[in-house]
C-alpha positions as CSV (number, residue, x, y, z in Angstrom):
1,X,-6.5,-1.9,20.7
2,X,-3.8,-4.4,19.8
3,X,-1.4,-5.3,22.6
4,X,2.0,-6.8,21.9
5,X,3.7,-9.2,24.2
6,X,6.7,-9.9,21.9
7,X,9.3,-7.8,20.1
8,X,7.8,-5.3,17.6
9,X,9.0,-4.9,14.1
10,X,8.6,-1.9,11.9
11,X,9.1,-2.1,8.1
12,X,8.8,0.8,5.7
13,X,8.8,1.1,2.0
14,X,8.0,3.3,-1.0
15,X,6.8,2.4,-4.4
16,X,5.8,4.2,-7.6
17,X,2.5,2.6,-8.4
18,X,2.2,3.7,-12.0
19,X,3.2,6.4,-14.5
20,X,0.2,6.2,-16.8
21,X,0.8,9.5,-18.6
22,X,4.0,7.9,-20.1
23,X,2.2,5.0,-21.7
24,X,-1.4,6.1,-22.0
25,X,-2.6,3.8,-19.2
26,X,-6.1,3.7,-17.8
27,X,-5.5,6.1,-14.9
28,X,-4.6,8.8,-17.3
29,X,-6.9,8.0,-20.3
30,X,-9.8,6.3,-18.6
31,X,-13.2,7.4,-17.1
32,X,-15.3,6.1,-14.3
33,X,-14.1,3.7,-11.6
34,X,-10.5,2.6,-11.9
35,X,-8.3,0.6,-9.6
36,X,-4.6,-0.4,-9.5
37,X,-3.4,-3.1,-7.1
38,X,0.2,-3.8,-6.1
39,X,1.6,-6.6,-4.0
40,X,4.1,-5.8,-1.2
41,X,6.1,-8.7,0.2
42,X,7.7,-8.1,3.6
43,X,11.5,-8.9,3.9
44,X,10.8,-10.7,7.1
45,X,7.6,-12.4,8.2
46,X,5.6,-11.1,11.2
47,X,4.0,-13.6,13.6
48,X,0.6,-12.0,13.2
49,X,-0.8,-9.6,10.6
50,X,0.7,-6.1,11.2
51,X,-1.0,-2.8,11.3
52,X,-0.3,-1.2,7.9
53,X,-0.5,2.5,7.0
54,X,-0.3,3.7,3.4
55,X,-0.1,7.2,2.2
56,X,0.4,9.2,-1.0
57,X,4.0,10.6,-1.1
58,X,3.7,11.9,-4.6
59,X,0.8,12.4,-7.0
60,X,0.6,14.1,-10.4
61,X,-3.0,14.9,-11.4
62,X,-4.4,16.7,-14.4
63,X,-5.4,20.3,-13.4
64,X,-8.3,20.4,-15.8
65,X,-10.3,17.6,-14.0
66,X,-11.4,16.8,-10.4
67,X,-8.7,15.2,-8.2
68,X,-10.1,12.1,-6.7
69,X,-8.0,9.5,-4.9
70,X,-8.4,6.6,-2.5
71,X,-5.4,4.6,-1.3
72,X,-5.5,1.7,1.2
73,X,-3.9,-1.5,2.4
74,X,-5.9,-4.6,1.8
75,X,-5.3,-8.4,2.2
76,X,-2.8,-7.9,5.0
77,X,-1.0,-11.1,6.1
78,X,2.1,-11.9,8.0
79,X,4.0,-12.0,4.7
80,X,2.7,-8.9,2.9
81,X,-0.3,-6.9,1.7
82,X,-1.8,-5.1,-1.3
83,X,-1.6,-1.4,-1.9
84,X,-4.8,-0.4,-3.7
85,X,-5.2,2.9,-5.4
86,X,-8.6,4.0,-6.8
87,X,-10.0,6.9,-8.7
88,X,-13.3,7.6,-10.4
89,X,-15.3,10.1,-12.5
90,X,-13.3,12.3,-14.8
91,X,-10.1,12.3,-12.7
92,X,-6.9,11.9,-14.7
93,X,-4.0,10.6,-12.7
94,X,-0.6,10.8,-14.3
95,X,1.4,9.1,-11.6
96,X,1.4,8.1,-8.0
97,X,4.0,7.1,-5.4
98,X,2.9,5.5,-2.1
99,X,4.8,5.2,1.2
100,X,3.9,2.5,3.7
101,X,4.7,1.4,7.2
102,X,3.9,-2.0,8.8
103,X,4.1,-2.4,12.6
104,X,3.6,-5.8,14.1
105,X,4.9,-8.6,16.4
106,X,8.0,-10.6,15.7
107,X,9.2,-13.9,17.0
108,X,11.3,-13.5,20.1
109,X,14.6,-15.5,20.2
110,X,13.4,-16.9,23.5
111,X,10.1,-18.2,22.0
112,X,9.9,-22.0,21.9
113,X,8.5,-23.8,18.9
114,X,6.9,-26.9,20.3
115,X,5.1,-28.0,17.2
């Protein structure tokens, strides 16, 4: 369990990750393992890497194939993280939107910087 002894900040965002049906991208036309990675930069820096939750808020899948999706936050730092969407097999993904929430410690105005 992570315990905070400073103010806590919460940032949220939403991002359309791709619309591959529109331009014939790999998520719509490809086969096998596929991955899309997107960098999110926080508006304000945390003082330690925050807990980040990512979820699908919209997905548009081909109804003729199996729907397979894996979405996660990777490479989380005090400045941002990567949203990673993966699919595999014969899945055809037309488009995806992800929503995310980051919760972590912030610098307190009473903190001293003695460095």
